[in-house]
C-alpha positions as CSV (number, residue, x, y, z in Angstrom):
1,M,8.1,15.9,0.7
2,G,7.9,12.2,1.8
3,T,8.1,10.0,4.6
4,A,7.3,6.3,3.8
5,D,9.8,4.2,1.8
6,F,7.3,4.4,-1.2
7,G,9.0,7.7,-2.1
8,G,12.5,6.4,-1.7
9,P,13.4,5.6,-5.4
10,V,11.9,9.0,-6.5
11,L,14.1,10.9,-4.1
12,E,17.1,8.8,-5.1
13,K,16.5,9.5,-8.9
14,L,16.0,13.2,-8.2
15,A,19.3,13.4,-6.1
16,D,21.4,11.4,-8.7
17,N,20.1,13.7,-11.5
18,R,22.2,16.5,-9.9
19,E,20.3,19.0,-12.2
20,N,18.0,20.1,-9.5
21,K,18.5,21.8,-6.2
22,I,16.7,19.7,-3.6
23,A,15.5,20.2,0.0
24,V,13.7,17.3,1.7
25,I,10.8,17.7,4.1
26,T,9.8,14.6,6.1
27,Q,8.0,13.7,9.3
28,P,9.9,14.0,12.6
29,D,11.8,10.9,14.0
30,R,9.4,8.6,15.8
31,P,9.5,5.5,18.1
32,Q,9.3,2.4,15.8
33,G,9.3,-1.4,16.2
34,R,8.9,-3.4,19.5
35,G,11.6,-1.6,21.3
36,R,10.0,1.7,20.4
37,K,13.5,3.1,19.4
38,I,13.4,6.6,18.1
39,L,14.3,6.2,14.3
40,P,14.5,8.5,11.2
41,T,12.0,8.1,8.5
42,P,13.2,6.1,5.5
43,I,13.1,9.4,3.4
44,K,15.4,11.1,6.0
45,K,18.0,8.1,5.8
46,I,18.2,8.5,2.0
47,A,18.5,12.3,2.2
48,L,21.3,12.3,4.6
49,D,23.1,9.7,2.5
50,K,22.8,12.1,-0.4
51,G,24.0,15.0,1.5
52,L,20.6,17.0,1.2
53,K,19.1,19.4,3.6
54,V,16.3,17.9,5.7
55,F,13.5,19.8,7.5
56,Q,11.2,17.8,9.9
57,P,8.3,19.9,11.1
58,E,5.7,18.5,13.5
59,N,3.1,20.6,11.8
60,I,3.8,21.6,8.1
61,N,1.1,24.3,8.2
62,D,2.3,26.3,11.2
63,E,3.8,29.7,10.9
64,E,7.4,28.7,11.1
65,S,7.0,25.9,8.6
66,I,5.4,28.2,6.0
67,K,8.2,30.8,6.5
68,R,10.9,28.1,5.9
69,M,9.0,26.9,2.8
70,E,8.8,30.5,1.5
71,E,12.6,30.8,2.1
72,F,13.2,27.6,0.0
73,N,11.3,29.5,-2.8
74,P,10.7,26.3,-4.7
75,D,9.6,25.9,-8.4
76,I,7.9,22.7,-7.4
77,I,6.9,20.8,-4.3
78,L,6.8,17.1,-5.0
79,V,4.8,15.1,-2.6
80,V,5.1,11.3,-2.3
81,A,3.5,9.5,0.8
82,Y,4.3,12.5,3.1
83,G,1.5,12.0,5.8
84,Q,0.3,15.5,6.4
85,I,-2.3,17.4,4.5
86,L,-1.0,20.7,3.0
87,S,-2.9,24.0,3.6
88,S,-3.8,26.3,0.7
89,H,-1.0,28.6,1.9
90,I,1.6,25.9,1.1
91,L,-0.1,24.8,-2.1
92,N,0.4,28.3,-3.4
93,I,4.1,28.7,-2.5
94,P,5.8,27.0,-5.5
95,K,5.9,28.8,-8.8
96,I,4.8,25.8,-10.9
97,G,2.7,24.0,-8.3
98,C,2.5,21.1,-5.8
99,I,2.6,17.8,-7.5
100,N,1.6,14.5,-5.9
101,I,2.4,11.0,-6.9
102,H,-0.5,8.7,-6.0
103,G,-0.6,4.9,-6.2
104,S,-3.8,4.5,-8.2
105,L,-5.4,5.5,-11.6
106,L,-7.4,8.5,-10.3
107,P,-10.2,9.3,-9.9
108,K,-10.4,5.7,-8.7
109,Y,-9.2,5.0,-5.2
110,R,-8.6,8.4,-3.8
111,G,-7.4,8.3,-0.2
112,A,-4.9,6.6,2.1
113,A,-5.0,2.9,1.0
114,P,-5.4,2.7,-2.8
115,I,-3.0,-0.2,-3.2
116,N,-4.7,-2.4,-0.5
117,R,-8.2,-1.5,-1.8
118,A,-7.4,-2.3,-5.5
119,I,-6.2,-5.8,-4.7
120,I,-9.1,-6.5,-2.2
121,N,-11.7,-5.4,-4.9
122,G,-10.2,-7.7,-7.5
123,E,-8.9,-5.1,-9.8
124,K,-6.9,-6.4,-12.8
125,E,-4.9,-3.2,-13.3
126,T,-3.7,-0.2,-11.4
127,G,-0.9,2.4,-11.8
128,I,0.3,5.7,-10.6
129,T,-0.9,9.3,-11.2
130,F,1.0,12.4,-11.3
131,M,-1.3,15.3,-10.5
132,F,-1.3,18.9,-9.4
133,M,-2.6,19.2,-5.8
134,K,-5.5,21.1,-4.5
135,E,-7.1,21.4,-1.0
136,K,-9.5,18.5,-1.7
137,V,-7.5,15.3,-1.3
138,D,-6.5,13.5,-4.5
139,A,-8.9,15.6,-6.5
140,G,-6.4,17.8,-8.4
141,E,-5.8,17.9,-12.2
142,I,-4.0,14.9,-13.8
143,I,-0.6,15.5,-15.4
144,F,-0.1,11.9,-16.6
145,Q,-0.7,8.3,-15.5
146,E,1.2,5.0,-16.0
147,K,-0.7,1.7,-15.8
148,I,0.5,-1.7,-14.9
149,N,-1.4,-5.1,-14.5
150,I,-1.9,-6.6,-11.1
151,L,-0.4,-10.1,-11.0
152,P,-2.7,-12.9,-10.0
153,D,-0.9,-13.9,-6.7
154,E,0.6,-10.4,-6.0
155,T,0.3,-9.1,-2.4
156,C,-0.2,-5.5,-1.5
157,G,3.4,-5.3,-0.2
158,E,4.8,-6.6,-3.6
159,L,2.5,-4.2,-5.7
160,Y,3.6,-1.3,-3.3
161,Y,7.2,-1.7,-4.3
162,R,6.5,-2.3,-8.0
163,L,4.4,1.0,-8.0
164,S,7.2,2.8,-6.1
165,D,9.7,1.8,-8.8
166,L,7.3,2.7,-11.5
167,S,7.1,6.2,-10.0
168,A,10.8,6.6,-10.1
169,R,11.0,5.3,-13.7
170,S,8.3,7.8,-14.7
171,L,9.9,10.7,-13.0
172,P,12.0,11.9,-16.1
173,K,8.7,12.3,-18.0
174,L,7.6,14.7,-15.4
175,L,10.8,16.6,-15.4
176,E,10.9,16.8,-19.1
177,K,7.4,18.4,-19.1
178,I,8.5,20.9,-16.5
179,K,11.6,22.0,-18.4
180,S,9.8,22.2,-21.7
181,G,7.1,24.4,-20.1
182,K,4.4,22.2,-21.4
183,I,3.1,20.9,-18.2
184,E,-0.8,20.9,-18.1
185,G,-3.4,19.2,-16.1
186,I,-6.6,17.5,-17.0
187,S,-9.6,17.7,-14.6
188,Q,-10.8,14.5,-13.0
189,D,-14.3,13.4,-13.6
190,N,-15.6,13.4,-10.0
191,K,-18.6,11.2,-10.9
192,L,-16.1,8.3,-11.4
193,A,-14.3,8.9,-8.0
194,T,-14.1,6.0,-5.6
195,F,-12.4,6.2,-2.2
196,A,-9.8,4.1,-0.4
197,R,-10.1,4.8,3.3
198,K,-7.2,4.1,5.7
199,M,-6.9,0.3,6.5
200,N,-7.5,-0.8,10.1
201,K,-7.0,-4.2,11.8
202,E,-10.6,-5.1,11.6
203,D,-10.5,-4.9,7.8
204,G,-8.7,-8.1,7.7
205,K,-11.3,-10.4,9.3
206,I,-12.2,-13.3,7.1
207,D,-15.7,-14.3,6.4
208,W,-15.4,-17.9,5.2
209,S,-18.9,-17.8,3.7
210,D,-17.6,-15.3,1.0
211,K,-16.6,-16.7,-2.4
212,G,-13.1,-18.1,-2.4
213,E,-11.6,-15.6,-4.8
214,K,-13.0,-12.7,-2.6
215,I,-11.3,-14.2,0.5
216,Y,-8.1,-14.7,-1.4
217,N,-8.1,-11.0,-2.6
218,L,-8.6,-10.0,1.0
219,I,-5.6,-12.0,2.1
220,R,-3.4,-10.6,-0.7
221,G,-4.7,-7.1,-0.2
222,T,-3.8,-7.1,3.6
223,I,-0.2,-8.4,3.3
224,P,1.8,-7.0,5.1
225,F,-0.7,-4.8,6.9
226,P,-3.1,-5.1,8.5
227,G,-3.2,-8.8,7.7
228,A,-6.1,-11.2,7.1
229,Y,-7.1,-13.2,10.1
230,T,-9.4,-15.9,11.4
231,Y,-9.8,-17.9,14.6
232,Y,-9.1,-21.5,15.6
233,Q,-10.2,-22.8,19.0
234,G,-10.5,-19.2,20.1
235,R,-6.9,-18.4,19.0
236,K,-6.4,-15.7,16.4
237,L,-4.5,-16.7,13.3
238,K,-3.0,-14.2,10.9
239,I,-2.5,-15.7,7.5
240,T,0.7,-14.4,5.9
241,R,1.0,-16.6,2.8
242,A,-1.7,-18.5,0.8
243,R,-2.9,-19.7,-2.6
244,F,-6.3,-19.9,-4.2
245,L,-7.6,-23.2,-5.7
246,C,-10.6,-22.2,-7.7
247,D,-12.3,-25.7,-8.2
248,Y,-10.5,-28.0,-5.8
249,Q,-13.6,-29.6,-4.4
250,D,-14.6,-31.3,-7.7
251,E,-11.1,-32.5,-8.2
252,A,-11.0,-34.1,-4.7
253,D,-14.5,-35.3,-4.7
254,T,-15.1,-33.9,-1.2
255,G,-18.7,-32.8,-1.6
256,S,-19.6,-29.4,-0.4
257,P,-18.2,-28.9,3.1
258,K,-19.5,-25.8,5.1
259,P,-17.5,-22.7,4.7
260,G,-14.3,-22.5,7.1
261,I,-13.9,-26.2,7.4
262,V,-10.4,-27.8,7.4
263,V,-10.9,-30.0,4.3
264,K,-7.4,-31.5,4.3
265,T,-3.9,-31.0,5.8
266,E,-1.0,-31.5,3.4
267,K,2.7,-31.5,4.0
268,D,3.1,-27.8,3.0
269,S,-0.5,-26.5,3.4
270,I,-3.9,-26.5,5.1
271,L,-6.9,-26.4,2.8
272,I,-9.9,-24.4,4.0
273,S,-13.4,-24.5,2.3
274,T,-15.2,-21.2,1.3
275,G,-18.7,-20.1,0.3
276,D,-18.3,-21.7,-3.2
277,K,-16.0,-24.3,-4.8
278,G,-13.0,-22.2,-4.2
279,M,-10.4,-23.4,-1.7
280,I,-7.9,-21.3,0.3
281,K,-4.6,-23.1,0.7
282,I,-2.8,-21.7,3.8
283,L,1.0,-21.9,3.6
284,R,2.2,-19.7,6.4
285,L,0.5,-18.1,9.4
286,I,1.0,-16.4,12.7
287,P,-0.8,-17.7,15.7
288,A,-1.5,-15.0,18.3
289,G,1.5,-14.6,20.7
290,S,3.7,-16.8,18.5
291,K,6.2,-16.4,15.6
292,E,5.4,-17.0,11.9
293,L,5.0,-20.8,11.3
294,T,4.8,-22.9,8.1
295,A,1.6,-24.8,7.6
296,N,3.4,-27.9,8.5
297,Q,4.7,-26.5,11.7
298,F,1.4,-25.3,12.7
299,V,-0.2,-28.8,12.0
300,N,2.5,-30.6,14.1
301,G,2.3,-28.1,17.0
302,Y,-1.5,-27.5,17.2
303,K,-2.7,-30.9,15.9
304,I,-5.3,-29.3,13.7
305,K,-7.0,-31.8,11.5
306,A,-9.7,-32.2,8.8
307,G,-13.2,-31.6,9.9
308,E,-12.2,-28.8,12.3
309,I,-13.6,-25.3,11.8
310,L,-12.0,-21.8,11.5
311,S,-14.3,-19.1,12.4
């Protein structure tokens, strides 16, 4: 069961294995993009390319869907970014169990946006968790975990695909445990649980009085969605690429400008002051109603200059 492209590498690995009989369940085709064209999910595209059966219920928990699931008679239901919550009835259908691949080191970051939140909160490492599912979301017994370091300038989008690939590379370990009959789960410590609620557009609003590193983590953790943003002369600016200079003000001897001030415009960047000595170096941005621009294109087009304020 999967919908988002996060589960693509796992499905491809399973299909190429040819040892297992696979059926694929994904969300219905939906309108996407600016043209609102009805398109298949990324998982459906892979499934059809691999010649696999595809089932797309509007509600996975209705009577017809449950009947179909029982007809599949699966040993395992493997869930990767599917997008619907499974009822206890479905959780009890497979002989071995429902197994989920989650993009965090549980019990930290249960919920819909673990990758965004890990970067926003300045975590230095994350990973994936293979776990047995239960009715309470992301609270099931852990089968095993794989850790990776979060890179200093890594965005949410970049980490997303690294974790997706890590899931696929780790899949043989899961299959081996299943084949050997030695698949066991370890209970999570609920006292250590943290929650990563779904991201919304307002989560990307920059407060320039925050410390520079915190602002940079917000920018990285919201690329590509929902995007970190600020305002210049009443126009919303979404920042799509930036860098962090941890002590630029001393180096440039600019004193201590108020947070959000344009300290300098360079050939390839716009430097913005923060609540400490950190400086955000904007490289690419999207003004509301416009296409993505380089910092240089924005400076030339909007005539922004040192001393002006972003809010």
